[in-house]
C-alpha positions in Angstrom: -96.1 -57.7 7.2 -98.9 -55.0 7.5 -101.5 -54.6 4.8 -102.4 -51.0 3.8 -105.3 -49.5 1.8 -104.1 -47.1 -0.9 -106.0 -43.7 -0.8 -105.5 -41.9 -4.1 -105.4 -38.1 -3.5 -106.6 -35.3 -5.8 -103.0 -34.2 -6.4 -102.4 -37.1 -8.7 -105.7 -37.2 -10.6 -107.1 -33.7 -10.6 -106.8 -33.4 -14.3 -108.9 -36.5 -14.9 -112.2 -35.4 -13.1 -113.7 -32.4 -14.9 -117.4 -31.4 -15.4 -119.0 -30.1 -18.5 -117.7 -26.6 -17.8 -114.1 -27.8 -17.6 -113.9 -27.3 -13.9 -113.3 -29.9 -11.2 -116.3 -30.9 -9.0 -116.7 -29.1 -5.7 -117.5 -30.3 -2.2 -120.2 -32.9 -1.8 -119.8 -34.1 -5.4 -121.7 -31.1 -6.9 -120.0 -28.7 -9.4 -118.9 -25.2 -8.3 -118.7 -23.3 -11.6 -115.2 -21.8 -12.0 -113.9 -23.1 -8.7 -112.4 -26.2 -7.3 -113.2 -27.7 -3.9 -113.6 -25.1 -1.2 -110.9 -24.8 1.4 -111.3 -27.5 4.0 -112.4 -30.0 1.4 -114.4 -32.5 3.5 -117.3 -34.4 1.9 -120.9 -34.2 3.0 -123.0 -37.0 4.4 -122.5 -40.2 2.5 -120.4 -38.5 -0.2 -117.0 -39.4 -1.5 -114.0 -37.0 -1.1 -113.8 -34.3 -3.8 -111.1 -34.2 -6.5 -111.0 -30.5 -7.3 -107.3 -29.5 -6.7 -107.7 -29.7 -2.9 -107.7 -32.9 -0.9 -109.4 -33.6 2.4 -109.1 -31.0 5.1 -106.2 -30.9 7.6 -107.8 -33.6 9.7 -108.0 -35.9 6.6 -111.5 -37.1 7.7 -114.7 -37.6 5.9 -118.1 -36.9 7.5 -120.7 -39.6 8.2 -120.4 -42.4 5.7 -116.7 -41.6 4.9 -113.8 -44.0 5.1 -111.1 -42.7 7.5 -111.7 -42.0 11.1 -111.4 -38.5 12.4 -107.8 -37.3 12.7 -106.4 -39.3 9.8 -104.1 -41.3 12.1 -103.9 -44.4 9.9 -105.9 -47.0 8.0 -108.9 -48.7 9.5 -108.3 -52.2 10.9 -109.0 -55.2 8.7 -112.4 -56.7 9.2 -112.2 -59.5 11.8 -109.1 -58.2 13.5 -109.5 -57.6 17.3 -112.8 -59.5 17.7 -111.2 -62.2 19.9 -111.6 -64.9 17.2 -108.7 -66.0 15.0 -109.9 -66.3 11.4 -108.1 -67.8 8.4 -105.8 -64.8 7.5 -104.8 -64.1 11.1 -101.9 -65.7 13.0 -103.2 -64.1 16.3 -106.1 -62.2 17.7 -105.7 -60.6 21.2 -109.1 -58.7 21.2 -107.7 -55.3 20.1 -106.4 -53.7 16.9 -103.3 -52.1 18.5 -99.8 -52.9 17.3 -96.8 -53.2 19.7 -98.4 -55.7 22.0 -97.4 -58.8 20.1 -100.4 -59.0 17.7 -100.4 -56.3 15.1 -103.2 -54.3 13.6 -103.1 -56.7 10.6 -103.7 -59.8 12.8 -100.1 -61.1 12.4 -97.7 -62.0 15.3 -95.0 -59.4 15.7 -91.3 -60.3 15.8 -90.0 -61.6 19.2 -93.5 -62.5 20.5 -95.6 -65.6 20.8 -99.4 -65.6 20.9 -100.4 -69.1 22.0 -104.1 -68.6 22.7 -106.7 -66.6 20.7 -108.4 -63.9 22.7 -105.5 -63.6 25.2 -102.5 -61.4 25.5 -99.3 -62.3 23.7 -96.0 -63.0 25.4 -92.7 -61.3 24.7 -89.6 -63.4 24.4 -87.3 -62.3 27.3 -84.4 -64.7 27.0 -83.5 -68.4 27.6 -82.6 -70.8 30.3 -79.7 -73.2 30.1 -79.8 -76.7 31.5 -77.6 -79.8 31.0 -78.4 -81.9 27.9 -76.7 -84.6 25.8 -73.0 -85.3 25.6 -70.5 -87.6 23.7 -66.8 -88.1 23.3 -64.0 -89.7 21.2 -60.5 -91.0 22.1 -58.9 -93.2 24.8 -58.5 -93.4 28.5 -55.0 -92.0 29.2 -54.0 -88.8 30.8 -55.8 -86.7 33.5 -59.5 -85.8 33.3 -60.7 -82.3 32.7 -64.1 -80.6 32.6 -64.8 -77.0 31.7 -68.1 -75.1 31.1 -68.9 -71.7 29.7 -70.1 -69.0 32.1 -73.8 -68.5 32.7 -75.7 -67.5 29.6 -72.6 -68.3 27.4 -72.3 -70.9 24.6 -69.4 -72.4 22.7 -68.5 -70.8 19.3 -65.1 -72.3 18.6 -61.9 -74.1 19.7 -58.2 -73.3 19.9 -55.4 -75.8 20.4 -52.1 -77.1 19.3 -51.1 -79.8 16.7 -47.9 -81.9 16.9 -45.6 -82.7 14.0 -47.2 -86.2 14.1 -50.7 -85.0 13.3 -52.0 -85.3 16.9 -53.8 -82.6 18.9 -51.6 -81.8 21.9 -54.0 -79.3 23.6 -57.5 -77.8 23.3 -59.6 -75.0 24.8 -63.1 -73.7 24.0 -64.2 -70.2 23.0 -67.4 -69.0 24.7 -69.6 -65.9 24.0 -72.6 -64.5 25.9 -75.8 -65.2 24.0 -78.8 -63.0 24.0 -82.1 -63.1 22.3 -82.7 -60.3 19.8 -86.0 -58.5 19.1 -86.4 -60.8 16.0 -86.2 -63.9 18.2 -82.7 -64.9 16.9 -79.9 -65.8 19.4 -77.1 -63.3 19.0 -73.5 -62.9 20.2 -73.7 -60.3 23.0 -69.9 -60.3 23.7 -66.6 -61.0 22.1 -65.3 -64.6 22.5 -63.5 -65.5 25.7 -61.2 -68.5 26.1 -61.6 -71.3 28.7 -58.6 -73.0 30.3 -56.4 -75.0 27.9 -55.8 -78.7 28.5 -53.0 -80.8 27.2 -49.3 -80.2 26.3 -47.5 -76.9 25.6 -45.8 -77.8 22.3 -47.2 -77.8 18.8 -48.4 -75.5 16.1 -51.4 -73.3 17.0 -54.7 -74.2 15.3 -58.1 -72.7 15.7 -61.7 -72.9 14.4 -64.7 -70.6 15.0 -68.3 -70.5 13.9 -69.5 -67.6 11.8 -70.9 -64.8 14.0 -74.4 -65.4 15.1 -74.0 -69.2 15.0 -73.0 -71.7 17.8 -71.4 -75.1 18.0 -74.0 -77.8 17.9 -72.0 -81.0 17.2 -68.7 -82.6 16.3 -67.1 -85.7 15.0 -63.4 -86.6 15.1 -60.4 -88.6 14.0 -59.2 -90.6 17.0 -58.1 -93.9 18.5 -56.3 -93.8 21.8 -55.5 -90.2 21.1 -57.3 -87.4 19.3 -55.9 -86.1 16.0 -58.6 -83.7 14.7 -62.2 -82.5 15.1 -64.9 -81.7 12.5 -67.2 -79.1 14.1 -70.8 -78.2 13.2 -72.4 -74.8 13.8 -75.9 -73.5 13.5 -78.0 -70.4 14.3 -80.5 -70.6 17.1 -83.9 -69.1 16.3 -87.4 -68.8 17.9 -89.9 -71.0 16.1 -93.3 -72.1 17.3 -92.6 -70.7 20.8 -89.3 -72.6 21.2 -85.6 -71.9 20.6 -84.2 -74.3 18.0 -81.4 -74.8 15.6 -81.4 -73.5 12.1 -79.5 -74.9 9.2 -76.1 -76.5 10.2 -72.8 -75.8 8.5 -69.5 -77.8 8.9 -66.3 -76.0 9.6 -62.8 -76.9 8.2 -60.9 -79.6 10.0 -59.5 -78.6 13.4 -56.2 -80.5 13.7 -55.4 -83.4 11.4 -56.9 -86.7 10.3 -53.9 -88.7 11.6 -54.8 -91.3 8.9 -57.7 -92.3 11.2 -61.3 -92.9 10.4 -63.9 -90.2 11.3 -65.8 -91.2 14.5 -69.1 -89.8 15.7 -68.7 -87.5 18.7 -71.7 -85.6 20.0 -74.7 -84.1 18.3 -76.9 -81.6 20.1 -80.6 -82.0 19.9 -82.8 -79.5 18.0 -83.3 -77.3 21.1 -79.7 -77.6 22.3 -76.2 -76.0 21.7 -72.7 -76.7 23.1 -71.7 -75.2 26.4 -69.2 -77.6 27.9 -66.0 -79.6 27.0 -64.5 -82.5 28.9 -61.9 -85.2 28.3 -58.5 -86.5 29.3 -55.1 -85.1 28.5 -51.4 -85.3 29.3 -48.7 -84.4 26.8 -51.4 -85.0 24.1 -55.2 -84.8 23.9 -56.2 -88.4 24.9 -60.0 -87.8 24.9 -62.3 -85.0 23.8 -66.0 -84.7 24.7 -68.7 -82.0 24.3 -71.7 -81.4 26.5 -74.9 -79.8 25.0 -77.1 -77.4 26.9 -80.9 -77.3 26.6 -82.2 -73.9 25.6 -85.6 -73.2 26.9 -87.2 -69.9 25.8 -88.6 -67.7 28.5 -91.5 -65.3 27.9 -92.5 -62.1 29.5 -96.1 -61.9 30.4 -96.7 -65.4 31.7 -96.7 -64.3 35.3 -93.7 -66.5 36.1 -90.1 -65.1 36.7 -87.8 -67.4 34.7 -84.2 -67.3 33.3 -83.0 -63.7 32.9 -86.3 -62.1 34.0 -86.2 -59.7 36.9 -90.0 -59.4 37.1 -93.2 -60.7 35.4 -96.5 -59.0 36.1 -98.4 -61.1 33.5 -99.0 -58.4 31.0 -95.7 -57.7 29.0 -96.5 -54.0 29.0 -94.2 -51.0 29.7 -94.5 -48.2 32.3 -95.9 -50.4 35.1 -92.5 -51.1 36.8 -91.8 -54.1 34.6 -90.7 -53.7 31.0 -91.9 -55.7 28.0 -88.9 -58.0 28.4 -89.4 -58.4 32.1 -86.6 -56.1 33.4 -87.2 -53.7 36.3 -88.0 -50.2 35.1 
């Protein structure tokens, strides 16, 4: 959040600054009898701005010794910002006082950027890479094996299936969405959910469960013995924190399927930097086994001179108008 100095103008306080004649002081702090500040209204050397019914001139500047720089284009930078040394109130210092390059004029890191080293350029979050991570399953060993993964840059957000009259899951499929990193460093749904191939029988009552939009499957437990009766699914947002994509607060969805009067067994729990992107198991006329694979989410940053993940280019500066944009896409 930027800090701003408040400049009180003459329009709000003109009636409070009168000299002995009942008139407002003129330019330079002296009194012009019967007149307010002259048109133009700048102060003289070392003087404060006048308060005589007119503000500063169109440029908004004071002369030598005044506060604002010529042109009135904003507030002066805070002392210590842009000197290449990160002091107590700063979260970054990239040797300049400009905003829009990851380190703002207030010395704070801007959304969607990381600034790992003081005195060096910040890096813009450009996306994420997906690699195989942890996995786990519940159920028995009957049926035929299956293994399905979401498309590239997609993650699981829900499941659909069928439930028999005997409280067993007869089939299952996963819903995937394309994930993209927003400007605020939060992983977002960039598409509508699409369905992977269904595995199991054709009968049963349709059942489904889906994470709230903007969150992703990060774990499950289930009711199972030699067959699977139901799943308890966990979802979480994925956010940028300390230069890495990691899970936010988890929420548990309603039961998918039934308990089948079976105890709840631990299935799979993704690590703090992971989310679900794969299902596997065994099925025939019923769902004999269900498992989930987690994908490791490694943040990629524009400006580190390395083309990674979704990047098309990386010139090491994360600046626009040089052929490679601030999120490392070809311009």
